[in-house]
Backbone bond lengths (Angstrom), bond angles and torsions (degrees), N, CA, C in turn:
res aa  C-N    CA-C-N  psi(-1)  N-CA   C-N-CA  omega(-1)  CA-C   N-CA-C  phi
1 M - - - 1.430 - - 1.544 111.76 -
2 A 1.292 117.91 -37.75 1.445 121.87 -179.16 1.502 112.76 -60.19
3 F 1.334 116.38 -30.36 1.458 118.98 -177.22 1.534 112.07 -80.17
4 K 1.330 116.22 -13.76 1.477 120.93 176.11 1.506 111.43 -94.09
5 V 1.351 115.58 -37.35 1.479 120.02 -177.82 1.512 110.94 -60.60
6 Q 1.315 119.20 -31.09 1.471 121.41 -175.10 1.550 109.60 -63.84
7 L 1.310 118.64 -19.00 1.449 121.67 -178.13 1.518 111.78 -81.36
8 L 1.335 117.86 -11.40 1.440 121.62 -174.31 1.523 113.14 -107.18
9 K 1.313 115.65 138.47 1.480 121.09 -179.50 1.521 108.39 -84.96
10 H 1.344 118.55 -45.35 1.427 121.61 -174.53 1.527 108.71 -120.66
11 V 1.331 115.15 124.17 1.455 119.88 -169.64 1.531 111.36 -124.83
12 F 1.306 115.37 132.65 1.477 121.50 176.52 1.559 107.18 -100.98
13 L 1.296 117.77 111.36 1.446 122.94 -175.82 1.537 107.18 -102.19
14 S 1.349 115.80 104.39 1.444 118.85 176.92 1.548 107.72 -121.03
15 L 1.286 116.07 135.70 1.471 123.66 -173.58 1.520 111.47 69.31
16 I 1.304 117.59 -9.11 1.456 121.13 -178.77 1.528 114.10 -77.53
17 P 1.339 120.59 -15.95 1.447 117.64 177.83 1.508 112.53 -56.59
18 S 1.305 116.99 -21.66 1.466 119.33 177.60 1.532 108.76 -62.30
19 C 1.279 120.76 -19.79 1.458 121.29 177.03 1.511 112.95 -58.15
20 V 1.313 117.23 -29.83 1.438 120.82 -176.72 1.541 109.71 -114.00
21 G 1.270 118.74 8.80 1.466 119.45 -177.63 1.484 110.83 -120.72
22 P 1.329 118.50 -163.08 1.444 121.54 -174.65 1.496 117.62 -70.30
23 W 1.338 117.62 -5.36 1.468 118.76 174.79 1.546 113.97 -81.19
24 G 1.298 116.61 -0.19 1.421 117.19 174.13 1.547 112.48 126.52
25 P 1.296 118.43 -172.87 1.475 124.77 2.78 1.501 111.41 -74.31
26 G 1.319 115.75 156.86 1.428 120.99 175.77 1.513 110.84 -82.69
27 S 1.281 114.87 -178.64 1.516 120.45 -174.79 1.541 109.03 -75.41
28 Q 1.311 115.03 158.58 1.432 122.39 176.09 1.514 111.69 -66.01
29 S 1.349 116.17 -37.46 1.463 119.94 179.50 1.530 110.85 -65.12
30 Y 1.331 117.36 -38.72 1.448 118.68 -179.95 1.521 110.07 -68.48
31 S 1.335 117.48 -37.66 1.450 118.47 178.17 1.499 112.55 -62.03
32 A 1.372 116.38 -38.48 1.448 119.32 175.30 1.496 113.78 -62.84
33 A 1.342 114.85 -35.42 1.507 119.21 177.81 1.505 111.08 -68.04
34 V 1.330 115.82 -38.54 1.474 119.42 178.14 1.518 110.50 -66.19
35 T 1.300 119.17 -41.92 1.450 123.17 175.66 1.458 113.07 -57.14
36 L 1.321 116.87 -47.38 1.490 118.54 177.72 1.508 113.22 -64.95
37 A 1.349 116.37 -35.94 1.491 117.95 178.40 1.530 109.67 -66.68
38 L 1.323 117.69 -41.57 1.445 119.53 179.24 1.517 112.57 -64.65
39 M 1.299 115.84 -41.45 1.481 119.61 -179.40 1.506 109.38 -67.14
40 R 1.302 118.72 -35.02 1.471 121.58 177.60 1.514 109.35 -64.75
41 D 1.352 117.75 -43.08 1.441 120.14 -179.41 1.520 111.53 -65.82
42 L 1.300 116.78 -32.47 1.462 122.81 -179.47 1.533 113.65 -86.85
43 N 1.312 113.42 -3.64 1.492 120.36 -176.46 1.508 110.91 55.91
44 A 1.337 113.91 45.21 1.483 122.36 179.31 1.504 108.48 -113.42
45 S 1.345 115.48 140.58 1.471 116.80 -179.48 1.522 111.17 -117.56
46 D 1.352 119.20 -15.24 1.431 118.61 -179.21 1.538 107.98 -154.86
47 I 1.358 114.65 -178.20 1.485 120.03 -173.22 1.517 111.34 -64.95
48 S 1.335 118.15 -30.83 1.518 120.26 179.57 1.494 109.47 -66.33
49 D 1.308 116.30 -38.89 1.503 119.88 176.28 1.504 111.13 -61.92
50 L 1.312 116.77 -43.06 1.468 119.68 -179.96 1.484 111.94 -65.84
51 Q 1.326 117.96 -35.25 1.495 122.00 179.54 1.525 111.76 -66.66
52 S 1.327 117.46 -20.80 1.453 119.97 178.86 1.509 113.20 -88.82
53 I 1.323 118.14 -3.16 1.433 122.57 -175.67 1.549 109.22 -98.69
54 H 1.321 118.20 142.51 1.422 121.77 -178.46 1.536 108.88 -60.73
55 P 1.370 118.83 136.42 1.473 121.07 -176.56 1.526 112.58 -57.22
56 S 1.301 118.41 -28.84 1.492 118.06 179.86 1.518 112.27 -63.57
57 M 1.320 119.17 -17.83 1.441 122.98 -179.42 1.531 112.56 -88.88
58 L 1.348 114.91 -14.84 1.461 119.52 -177.21 1.476 113.14 -86.44
59 Q 1.305 114.28 61.20 1.445 122.64 178.79 1.557 108.83 -140.81
60 W 1.314 115.73 126.94 1.453 118.27 -178.63 1.543 110.73 -67.23
61 P 1.309 116.20 141.37 1.443 118.91 173.59 1.452 113.54 -60.89
62 H 1.339 117.91 149.76 1.442 122.77 -176.92 1.546 109.93 -53.44
63 I 1.279 118.72 -43.26 1.453 121.26 -172.71 1.564 110.60 -67.05
64 Y 1.332 118.31 -25.12 1.443 120.11 176.32 1.534 111.53 -81.60
65 A 1.290 117.25 -23.31 1.451 119.97 -167.66 1.554 112.96 -87.35
66 I 1.317 116.64 -4.11 1.460 117.03 -174.36 1.531 109.45 -93.47
67 D 1.317 113.69 89.98 1.491 121.27 176.40 1.540 109.04 -70.50
68 V 1.347 117.36 -48.55 1.450 121.99 177.31 1.546 108.08 -117.94
69 E 1.341 116.20 -67.15 1.474 116.92 175.50 1.519 110.81 -142.03
70 F 1.292 116.26 -32.06 1.483 117.56 -171.33 1.537 108.54 -113.97
71 P 1.336 116.50 144.29 1.485 119.30 -175.74 1.508 112.84 -80.08
72 G 1.338 114.95 147.25 1.439 111.55 159.60 1.483 121.49 148.22
73 Y 1.317 121.56 -55.32 1.451 117.80 -167.42 1.501 110.78 -147.99
74 W 1.301 115.30 156.50 1.477 123.22 -173.96 1.468 115.29 -139.91
75 V 1.304 118.17 157.71 1.448 119.79 166.65 1.516 110.10 -58.06
76 D 1.326 115.05 123.34 1.463 117.07 -171.75 1.545 113.96 -127.12
77 G 1.340 116.31 2.46 1.448 118.46 179.47 1.505 115.60 77.99
78 W 1.344 116.29 0.42 1.454 121.28 -179.07 1.521 112.49 -130.40
79 V 1.374 117.37 -84.39 1.463 118.89 176.80 1.528 109.62 -64.97
80 T 1.307 118.13 -39.45 1.474 122.38 174.69 1.525 105.45 -119.99
81 P 1.337 117.36 86.17 1.456 119.73 -174.09 1.524 112.79 -71.50
82 Q 1.330 117.13 -29.84 1.417 121.97 174.94 1.539 109.14 -140.65
83 H 1.304 116.34 171.13 1.454 116.62 179.40 1.526 108.06 -66.90
84 P 1.366 116.47 138.57 1.456 121.18 -176.61 1.530 115.41 -53.58
85 I 1.342 117.56 -30.20 1.461 115.35 -178.16 1.503 110.85 -68.37
86 I 1.316 118.06 -24.94 1.471 119.87 176.04 1.538 108.73 -73.67
87 L 1.303 116.46 -39.83 1.459 120.62 -176.20 1.571 111.25 -71.48
88 Y 1.292 116.00 -39.30 1.495 117.26 179.76 1.498 111.63 -66.49
89 A 1.300 117.35 -32.78 1.496 120.56 -178.82 1.480 114.76 -86.65
90 D 1.334 117.78 -9.37 1.459 121.12 -175.86 1.539 107.94 -85.95
91 Q 1.297 116.09 115.27 1.484 120.69 -177.90 1.508 111.63 -66.72
92 N 1.312 116.53 -25.23 1.465 120.04 -174.74 1.502 114.32 -94.62
93 H 1.340 117.24 -3.46 1.434 118.72 -178.83 1.525 111.94 -79.79
94 T 1.341 115.12 156.32 1.477 118.92 -177.49 1.527 113.85 -74.23
95 L 1.321 117.38 -6.84 1.450 121.27 173.76 1.510 108.44 -80.85
96 N 1.334 115.76 86.15 1.463 119.52 -163.46 1.514 113.23 -139.10
97 P 1.349 120.47 58.00 1.490 118.12 175.58 1.503 110.17 -66.49
98 K 1.343 114.73 153.13 1.475 120.29 177.46 1.506 110.89 -82.01
99 S 1.302 117.93 -24.36 1.480 120.76 176.27 1.482 109.53 -159.20
100 F 1.311 116.94 153.08 1.430 118.80 174.70 1.536 112.79 -151.36
101 I 1.310 115.78 155.22 1.465 124.97 176.42 1.523 105.81 -105.73
102 V 1.346 116.81 134.09 1.429 120.14 177.78 1.537 106.33 -145.97
103 G 1.336 116.74 149.88 1.444 119.04 -179.57 1.529 112.25 -179.44
104 G 1.308 114.01 -168.44 1.471 120.69 -179.62 1.532 111.05 -157.41
105 N 1.302 114.24 -171.13 1.463 120.34 -172.87 1.542 109.59 -118.27
106 S 1.333 114.14 164.58 1.428 121.64 -175.40 1.537 113.48 -64.91
107 M 1.302 117.30 -30.01 1.468 121.93 177.00 1.522 108.55 -128.61
108 D 1.319 112.29 58.72 1.465 119.58 -176.53 1.531 110.65 -78.55
109 G 1.342 113.75 -174.86 1.472 117.87 -174.96 1.530 109.78 89.29
110 V 1.315 115.61 -176.91 1.478 118.82 -179.30 1.499 111.85 -121.90
111 T 1.313 118.90 13.77 1.457 121.01 177.66 1.505 112.75 -53.01
112 P 1.346 119.32 -40.58 1.514 118.62 -177.33 1.524 112.26 -73.06
113 F 1.329 119.01 -4.03 1.432 118.78 -172.86 1.550 112.29 -111.17
114 V 1.278 118.86 135.04 1.450 123.67 167.80 1.533 110.03 -76.39
115 P 1.334 123.18 137.03 1.461 126.20 13.13 1.563 113.50 -105.33
116 Y 1.316 117.79 23.06 1.431 119.32 -170.34 1.520 114.78 -87.75
117 Q 1.330 117.76 -1.07 1.434 117.59 178.38 1.499 111.82 -64.46
118 T 1.334 115.26 127.17 1.488 119.00 179.47 1.510 112.55 -100.38
119 S 1.325 117.41 -6.05 1.424 119.71 175.13 1.528 108.77 -117.17
120 P 1.352 119.59 153.53 1.437 120.65 -172.91 1.504 116.88 -58.92
121 I 1.333 116.87 -39.54 1.432 119.94 -177.71 1.524 110.96 -139.22
122 I 1.310 116.89 160.30 1.477 121.61 167.65 1.530 106.89 -95.66
123 P 1.282 117.67 126.11 1.485 121.18 -171.73 1.532 111.58 -67.83
124 T 1.342 113.80 147.96 1.463 119.49 173.94 1.502 111.99 -124.52
125 S 1.346 117.06 1.03 1.461 122.13 -178.90 1.542 108.78 -136.25
126 Q 1.309 116.60 162.54 1.469 121.33 179.05 1.523 110.88 -58.47
127 W 1.295 116.59 -43.99 1.469 121.20 -179.37 1.525 110.47 -60.56
128 E 1.326 115.17 -49.89 1.482 120.27 178.25 1.483 111.92 -61.62
129 F 1.309 117.31 -33.89 1.506 122.42 -179.40 1.507 110.26 -58.82
130 I 1.317 118.05 -52.36 1.461 120.30 -179.79 1.485 112.46 -65.27
131 T 1.350 116.92 -42.16 1.460 121.37 -178.25 1.585 110.52 -62.94
132 Q 1.304 115.12 -45.45 1.456 118.85 -178.35 1.509 113.08 -71.53
133 L 1.332 117.13 -30.92 1.450 118.43 174.42 1.503 111.91 -57.39
134 K 1.349 115.27 -44.75 1.465 120.88 -179.80 1.540 109.76 -63.13
135 L 1.320 116.80 -46.80 1.433 118.69 -178.96 1.500 113.85 -65.62
136 H 1.318 116.64 -46.43 1.473 120.92 -178.59 1.508 113.57 -59.91
137 W 1.337 116.41 -50.03 1.452 118.74 -175.15 1.493 112.97 -78.56
138 T 1.331 118.86 -24.95 1.457 120.79 173.10 1.543 108.75 -66.63
139 N 1.309 118.26 -41.26 1.484 121.61 176.55 1.507 110.99 -60.70
140 I 1.293 117.77 -41.84 1.469 119.95 -174.31 1.529 110.94 -72.86
141 F 1.310 115.22 -43.23 1.478 118.59 -169.97 1.538 113.76 -92.15
142 T 1.319 117.44 -6.08 1.486 120.29 -175.59 1.555 110.73 -53.36
143 H 1.335 115.81 -46.64 1.477 116.61 -172.22 1.547 111.89 -105.85
144 T 1.326 115.47 15.59 1.500 116.26 179.51 1.501 113.05 -117.43
145 I 1.316 117.37 -43.87 1.469 119.92 -179.90 1.521 109.03 -143.41
146 E 1.311 115.06 158.90 1.469 117.85 174.64 1.524 108.79 -87.23
147 S 1.302 118.82 120.90 1.444 120.67 -176.46 1.487 109.62 -153.58
148 N 1.301 115.59 160.61 1.451 124.40 178.94 1.505 108.32 -96.46
149 S 1.360 117.90 115.71 1.436 120.16 -175.89 1.527 113.16 -66.63
150 N 1.327 115.04 -27.52 1.468 118.57 177.41 1.538 109.43 -66.99
151 N 1.322 117.53 -43.18 1.460 120.96 178.40 1.481 111.71 -63.67
152 I 1.343 116.88 -44.15 1.447 122.11 179.12 1.518 111.21 -59.43
153 S 1.309 115.08 -52.12 1.506 118.50 -179.10 1.506 111.34 -62.73
154 A 1.315 120.06 -35.98 1.439 122.21 179.61 1.558 109.14 -66.75
155 N 1.281 117.96 -41.99 1.463 122.59 177.47 1.547 111.82 -62.19
156 I 1.320 112.65 -44.12 1.482 117.45 179.24 1.532 110.47 -64.74
157 A 1.295 118.00 -44.76 1.415 122.69 179.28 1.555 112.20 -60.62
158 K 1.315 116.71 -34.18 1.452 121.82 179.12 1.541 109.59 -73.24
159 L 1.318 120.23 -38.61 1.458 121.95 -175.47 1.551 111.83 -87.94
160 Y 1.317 117.55 -15.13 1.439 121.40 178.34 1.532 108.46 -127.08
161 P 1.360 115.76 64.26 1.496 118.81 -177.36 1.502 111.84 -68.21
162 L 1.302 117.55 147.00 1.456 122.86 -176.29 1.532 110.86 -69.50
163 N 1.360 117.03 -19.19 1.464 117.22 178.54 1.536 112.75 -91.75
164 D 1.347 117.70 10.47 1.488 120.67 175.82 1.524 107.40 -64.26
165 S 1.317 113.88 135.48 1.497 120.10 -177.88 1.570 111.32 -60.54
166 K 1.332 117.08 -25.90 1.459 119.62 178.56 1.498 113.58 -61.33
167 F 1.317 116.58 -24.07 1.448 121.52 -178.31 1.493 115.43 -102.44
168 S 1.341 116.05 4.50 1.465 122.00 -171.21 1.532 112.35 -69.78
169 R 1.303 116.92 -22.63 1.501 117.86 -177.96 1.536 111.67 -96.26
170 S 1.326 116.52 8.69 1.445 120.39 -176.91 1.525 109.64 -133.20
171 T 1.337 116.30 170.41 1.479 118.64 169.24 1.551 106.76 -61.86
172 K 1.315 116.58 112.27 1.442 120.82 -160.45 1.533 112.08 -64.51
173 A 1.311 117.81 -45.53 1.509 120.30 -179.30 1.512 108.91 -59.26
174 A 1.350 119.05 -45.40 1.470 119.79 -179.79 1.499 111.41 -64.20
175 A 1.337 118.71 -44.04 1.431 122.26 -179.66 1.504 113.10 -60.87
176 A 1.370 117.56 -44.59 1.451 119.10 -179.82 1.520 111.60 -66.93
177 Y 1.298 116.41 -36.77 1.482 122.71 179.96 1.542 112.06 -64.19
178 V 1.335 114.15 -49.02 1.468 120.49 -178.32 1.555 108.51 -69.65
179 S 1.351 117.50 -39.53 1.452 118.38 177.82 1.477 112.45 -59.55
180 A 1.322 118.73 -43.77 1.475 120.19 178.85 1.509 112.16 -61.29
181 D 1.301 116.00 -41.98 1.477 120.67 179.26 1.535 110.93 -64.58
182 G 1.384 115.34 -39.53 1.466 117.74 179.05 1.506 112.54 -68.63
183 D 1.318 117.29 -35.54 1.483 119.07 179.30 1.555 109.27 -65.76
184 Y 1.350 116.29 -44.16 1.414 119.99 -179.37 1.524 112.94 -61.49
185 N 1.341 115.78 -39.27 1.466 120.48 -173.78 1.503 115.50 -90.42
186 V 1.337 117.30 -31.04 1.495 118.84 -171.79 1.518 111.02 -130.53
187 N 1.285 119.01 -59.14 1.484 120.38 -169.96 1.548 112.26 -61.73
188 C 1.300 116.84 -49.34 1.486 116.02 179.17 1.530 113.21 -70.43
189 P 1.368 118.90 -37.22 1.470 116.37 172.49 1.485 113.76 -60.27
190 S 1.373 117.78 -29.38 1.501 118.81 174.99 1.510 109.65 -61.68
191 I 1.294 117.88 -40.73 1.481 121.28 179.57 1.524 109.81 -69.87
192 Y 1.329 118.27 -40.36 1.448 120.65 178.62 1.557 108.99 -62.36
193 L 1.319 115.63 -41.25 1.445 120.72 179.84 1.529 109.91 -59.92
194 A 1.328 115.29 -43.88 1.471 119.16 177.73 1.464 112.26 -61.09
195 E 1.324 117.64 -38.92 1.468 121.77 -179.74 1.545 110.91 -67.10
196 Y 1.320 116.80 -41.47 1.451 120.87 175.03 1.522 110.80 -60.52
197 A 1.305 116.53 -48.97 1.490 120.49 -179.57 1.495 113.02 -57.98
198 L 1.361 116.32 -36.69 1.476 120.67 -175.97 1.534 111.88 -72.48
199 Q 1.321 115.46 -4.16 1.493 116.10 172.74 1.500 110.60 -70.15
200 R 1.342 116.42 -18.77 1.448 119.82 176.54 1.525 111.66 -86.62
201 P 1.300 118.88 151.61 1.450 119.39 176.21 1.567 109.43 -82.48
202 N 1.315 112.08 155.63 1.488 119.02 169.98 1.547 111.96 60.97
203 I 1.315 118.59 44.67 1.424 121.86 173.58 1.510 108.99 -129.97
204 D 1.314 116.25 137.22 1.455 122.60 -179.35 1.547 108.15 -108.30
205 V 1.307 116.07 129.15 1.452 121.71 179.28 1.498 111.78 -121.24
206 Y 1.338 119.52 132.27 1.441 123.32 178.68 1.549 107.94 -123.49
207 L 1.305 115.71 130.61 1.435 121.67 -179.95 1.567 111.26 -110.82
208 Y 1.309 115.54 141.59 1.459 120.97 176.67 1.518 109.27 -128.01
209 H 1.378 112.38 157.69 1.475 119.77 172.86 1.514 106.77 -134.53
210 F 1.310 117.51 116.51 1.461 123.40 -178.29 1.517 109.36 -96.54
211 S 1.301 120.09 125.91 1.477 122.72 -173.70 1.495 114.17 -131.54
212 H 1.340 119.11 14.18 1.455 118.84 -179.38 1.544 110.54 -92.14
213 G 1.313 114.99 133.36 1.421 120.43 176.86 1.555 110.21 151.85
214 P 1.289 115.44 170.73 1.456 128.19 -1.46 1.516 111.05 -78.73
215 V 1.381 114.36 151.86 1.472 120.17 177.13 1.518 108.62 -82.77
216 C 1.340 114.81 157.99 1.465 122.85 172.25 1.553 111.44 59.92
217 K 1.315 117.87 21.98 1.464 123.07 -179.69 1.510 110.34 55.05
218 M 1.341 116.63 34.72 1.432 120.93 -178.44 1.585 112.06 -74.80
219 N 1.302 116.02 155.83 1.422 120.41 173.26 1.513 109.39 -66.20
220 P 1.337 120.37 124.86 1.471 120.11 -173.77 1.517 114.15 -69.90
221 V 1.359 117.07 -21.95 1.464 119.00 -177.78 1.498 109.43 -129.00
222 A 1.301 117.06 125.23 1.450 119.56 -179.58 1.500 112.25 -61.12
223 N 1.323 115.82 137.42 1.485 123.15 177.09 1.532 114.85 67.87
224 Y 1.372 117.02 14.27 1.424 122.02 176.29 1.515 110.19 -126.79
225 P 1.325 119.97 74.64 1.421 121.63 -177.64 1.538 113.66 -64.99
226 Q 1.341 113.88 -18.99 1.509 118.81 179.70 1.507 111.48 -77.15
227 I 1.357 118.95 -13.03 1.466 122.46 175.82 1.524 109.45 -92.48
228 I 1.311 114.36 121.56 1.467 117.99 -177.52 1.513 110.51 -124.50
229 S 1.316 115.61 162.35 1.472 121.69 176.89 1.514 108.54 -158.50
230 T 1.346 114.96 134.79 1.440 119.04 176.15 1.533 110.95 -111.03
231 G 1.356 117.67 10.15 1.435 120.94 176.87 1.495 113.29 161.55
232 G 1.328 116.92 158.92 1.463 120.89 179.08 1.513 113.85 79.06
233 W 1.341 119.09 9.77 1.475 120.92 -177.72 1.532 107.61 -117.15
234 A 1.335 115.95 96.37 1.456 122.60 178.27 1.533 109.00 -107.68
235 N 1.315 115.76 110.88 1.450 118.26 -175.75 1.541 111.80 -77.27
236 H 1.311 116.16 172.47 1.452 125.29 -178.75 1.545 109.97 -53.21
237 G 1.318 114.98 124.04 1.454 120.15 177.27 1.502 118.19 76.34
238 S 1.333 117.85 2.36 1.464 119.80 -174.69 1.490 115.01 -72.06
239 E 1.360 118.19 -14.48 1.461 121.14 178.41 1.511 111.33 -72.59
240 H 1.322 121.38 -21.11 1.423 123.73 -175.78 1.516 113.94 -57.56
241 A 1.317 114.52 -41.64 1.485 120.05 -179.15 1.514 110.19 -61.74
242 F 1.320 117.12 -33.94 1.485 120.55 -179.49 1.525 110.25 -78.68
243 V 1.314 118.79 -34.93 1.455 121.70 178.93 1.543 110.26 -67.34
244 F 1.326 116.79 -38.27 1.471 119.62 -177.10 1.522 113.94 -101.67
245 G 1.339 115.54 2.61 1.464 118.40 173.33 1.552 112.31 73.10
246 T 1.342 118.06 30.19 1.449 121.99 -177.85 1.519 107.05 -91.33
247 K 1.342 116.36 112.68 1.469 120.99 -175.51 1.525 109.62 -82.70
248 P 1.353 115.60 140.76 1.483 118.49 175.84 1.539 110.79 -74.65
249 A 1.296 115.74 175.63 1.487 119.88 -175.67 1.494 112.29 -60.28
250 C 1.319 117.82 -34.91 1.419 121.56 -179.35 1.545 113.90 -80.61
251 G 1.336 115.63 -6.20 1.420 118.62 -175.06 1.516 115.20 80.73
252 Y 1.289 117.07 174.77 1.469 124.12 -178.71 1.526 109.13 -103.10
253 T 1.344 114.84 143.92 1.444 118.80 166.05 1.512 109.94 -72.68
254 E 1.329 117.27 171.82 1.466 119.39 177.85 1.498 110.87 -61.51
255 E 1.369 116.60 -41.61 1.443 119.80 179.73 1.552 111.40 -65.36
256 E 1.286 117.50 -36.44 1.458 121.22 178.82 1.510 110.50 -69.38
257 L 1.332 118.43 -38.06 1.431 121.99 175.69 1.522 110.05 -60.54
258 Q 1.304 117.18 -40.82 1.445 121.59 -178.59 1.530 109.71 -67.21
259 L 1.354 115.08 -42.25 1.465 118.22 178.29 1.514 112.27 -62.84
260 S 1.298 115.58 -43.75 1.491 119.62 176.99 1.498 112.12 -60.42
261 F 1.367 116.47 -42.91 1.408 120.87 179.02 1.548 112.21 -59.85
262 R 1.313 114.42 -44.15 1.461 119.04 178.47 1.521 111.31 -59.64
263 M 1.355 115.09 -46.28 1.460 119.15 -177.28 1.510 110.72 -67.57
264 Q 1.308 119.07 -41.10 1.477 120.57 178.50 1.550 110.35 -61.39
265 K 1.339 116.39 -45.27 1.445 118.38 -179.10 1.526 111.55 -65.89
266 S 1.330 117.49 -36.36 1.439 120.04 178.78 1.528 111.87 -64.75
267 W 1.335 114.57 -43.40 1.492 118.81 -178.36 1.534 109.19 -71.29
268 V 1.311 119.02 -35.85 1.455 118.58 176.81 1.569 111.34 -66.69
269 S 1.302 114.54 -42.39 1.475 117.86 176.14 1.517 110.40 -58.44
270 F 1.338 116.71 -41.74 1.461 120.60 179.64 1.519 111.56 -65.33
271 A 1.317 115.83 -43.11 1.478 118.63 -179.18 1.530 113.81 -64.03
272 T 1.341 115.66 -32.07 1.450 118.33 -177.61 1.540 113.25 -92.67
273 T 1.352 116.92 -28.12 1.465 115.99 -174.44 1.584 112.54 -124.40
274 G 1.330 114.07 -12.65 1.453 117.62 -176.27 1.520 113.68 84.80
275 I 1.340 116.59 2.27 1.458 121.95 -177.75 1.519 108.91 -129.07
276 P 1.334 120.22 113.01 1.404 122.31 -176.43 1.528 114.32 -88.09
277 T 1.356 115.37 56.23 1.447 119.54 -175.83 1.524 109.23 -136.09
278 G 1.311 115.91 179.90 1.481 121.15 174.36 1.521 110.72 123.09
279 S 1.297 115.84 159.51 1.471 119.92 178.04 1.532 108.59 -69.04
280 I 1.285 114.27 135.27 1.479 121.44 -176.96 1.506 109.48 -112.79
281 V 1.333 117.22 125.53 1.433 122.32 176.88 1.501 110.53 -87.39
282 Y 1.282 117.23 122.75 1.456 121.35 177.35 1.547 108.06 -132.74
283 N 1.341 117.28 124.70 1.464 122.04 -176.85 1.529 110.72 53.98
284 K 1.352 115.00 42.45 1.508 122.66 174.97 1.539 113.57 67.33
285 T 1.324 116.47 16.78 1.482 118.15 176.08 1.526 109.15 -127.37
286 I 1.317 116.13 152.93 1.428 120.16 178.15 1.555 108.56 -76.14
287 D 1.341 114.68 125.58 1.434 118.56 179.65 1.541 108.60 -82.77
288 P 1.306 118.44 110.75 1.466 120.60 -174.79 1.537 112.24 -75.51
289 N 1.339 116.11 -9.61 1.467 119.16 -179.37 1.492 113.60 -80.41
290 M 1.307 116.88 -23.90 1.450 118.20 -174.17 1.531 109.76 -106.17
291 T 1.316 115.72 69.20 1.450 119.48 -176.76 1.509 115.45 -121.25
292 S 1.327 117.53 -16.12 1.454 116.47 -174.90 1.506 110.90 -154.01
293 W 1.311 115.66 102.57 1.464 122.89 170.82 1.541 106.20 -108.16
294 R 1.272 115.56 97.22 1.463 120.41 -172.68 1.533 110.92 -73.00
295 R 1.322 113.04 150.34 1.484 118.95 174.67 1.554 109.89 -63.43
296 Y 1.264 113.19 149.43 1.484 118.09 175.80 1.541 108.83 -83.35
297 T 1.360 113.90 128.80 1.470 118.28 173.09 1.504 106.29 -128.15
298 K 1.283 118.88 156.99 1.438 122.70 -175.96 1.488 111.03 -66.02
299 N 1.361 116.51 -33.47 1.483 119.99 -179.35 1.530 112.91 -74.93
300 E 1.341 116.37 -40.89 1.438 119.37 -176.48 1.553 113.49 -92.78
301 G 1.340 114.04 -34.86 1.480 119.14 178.45 1.522 113.60 55.26
302 S 1.347 117.28 48.17 1.495 119.65 -179.26 1.500 111.74 -78.61
303 V 1.347 112.21 132.78 1.481 120.89 176.52 1.508 107.77 -132.20
304 I 1.324 116.78 136.34 1.452 121.41 178.11 1.526 110.23 -94.87
305 E 1.346 118.21 138.47 1.445 120.14 176.81 1.541 109.38 -106.46
306 F 1.311 114.37 132.38 1.422 121.78 174.77 1.513 110.56 -101.59
307 E 1.332 118.51 120.30 1.429 125.72 -179.16 1.498 108.72 -155.26
308 V 1.283 117.06 158.92 1.472 119.41 178.89 1.496 108.91 -69.24
309 G 1.354 115.43 160.54 1.461 118.77 177.09 1.521 109.02 113.05
310 N 1.289 115.21 164.53 1.478 122.70 179.63 1.513 111.61 -85.57
311 R 1.289 115.58 63.29 1.459 118.34 178.93 1.507 108.48 -156.15
312 L 1.287 113.89 158.08 1.477 120.65 173.15 1.520 106.04 -135.43
313 N 1.310 115.53 111.90 1.496 120.12 -176.39 1.508 109.17 -93.20
314 I 1.344 113.77 131.46 1.449 119.81 173.43 1.552 104.62 -117.78
315 F 1.313 117.32 122.69 1.446 121.31 -178.85 1.558 106.83 -109.10
316 N 1.311 114.92 133.22 1.435 121.63 173.85 1.528 108.20 -99.35
317 N 1.354 115.99 145.10 1.448 122.73 -178.33 1.523 110.09 51.50
318 F 1.315 114.44 50.51 1.456 123.47 -172.20 1.510 110.59 -63.04
319 K 1.339 117.64 126.25 1.439 125.55 177.57 1.584 112.55 52.03
320 K 1.295 115.81 31.83 1.482 118.75 -176.94 1.516 112.85 -60.77
321 P 1.317 121.85 -46.15 1.480 119.18 -178.93 1.550 110.54 -63.97
322 Q 1.354 114.07 -41.40 1.480 117.11 -179.87 1.496 112.82 -62.29
323 C 1.345 115.15 -46.40 1.434 120.01 -174.46 1.576 111.59 -70.90
324 E 1.322 115.04 -30.77 1.473 119.35 176.11 1.538 108.33 -66.82
325 M 1.311 120.47 -37.96 1.408 124.41 176.98 1.551 109.56 -63.54
326 W 1.326 115.84 -51.16 1.457 117.93 -177.80 1.512 111.76 -65.63
327 R 1.316 117.35 -26.23 1.457 120.37 178.08 1.555 111.40 -63.37
328 Q 1.343 114.64 -29.54 1.469 118.77 178.69 1.507 111.16 -66.45
329 F 1.320 117.04 -26.25 1.481 122.22 -176.96 1.497 110.84 -102.38
330 K 1.329 117.20 23.96 1.447 120.28 -175.89 1.509 112.40 -60.29
331 V 1.293 115.59 146.99 1.445 122.05 -178.62 1.511 110.22 -113.81
332 L 1.370 116.40 -52.83 1.437 119.37 -175.67 1.570 112.04 -127.43
333 Y 1.317 117.00 5.11 1.483 118.23 -176.57 1.497 111.36 -128.84
């Protein structure tokens, strides 16, 4: 990927914050161990044996693929020659976009999706919330850092209180739990990525936070009908449909059409000029809400929020207390 990105001036990084966060990439030594384990299971000893096996079998089991928390890819000396945090900060490397957009969603991460849940249940009550915090973060940190699960869960509960207005339209315990996991895996790594990139001169970084959802009155968490949300729940990757104007089966409401229009125009403006700003015409009127998406700087930390309604929220020092806490438990960034 690094050899292709160098050809682009303006880059939209979505789901890529995991490159500098706990989703990987894992170490080269671990990838070698996974390869050997897979070959053992397939009774293969060399490349010719692998070529005789159906491609559908050439996939590592989920249990092998979890170097830190998320399955999938490792520093390999080729496609990923070094850890991305090194490449983004290296002024002389060919990974050199002039500007990029990066961000995440209000309920990011993969906790709501099977099979990536690392804890038995997603909590729906205050008691379950504290219990599952301990289980979830103990599972994650057991083989990465020495830490006290009680202290971790207490810190999380303090920074993601169930009475936070952000969770008021959802099952509060579930929303707080998923929000914490999403910050750890995507939202805070987006900010860390921006900080690494800003070590280079002459680069513009823009951060976004998408918080609209669920669409079509869908259940926000698969297999959990008891978890409900009437707004503020944007799952992992759900902003893509709005960026590309892909309508769901139920269609868009008028407010959702306007939100999608704003996002499309912002991304087109960024792709052509490197600046995702400007007056946006919607239904033959100037949209006053889409006038200023400020560059991210370490001092100001400006992040734009995309949500339905006649407003455009700009947050300074976005999620600073939460991301400072997660920085203490860093694994690869």
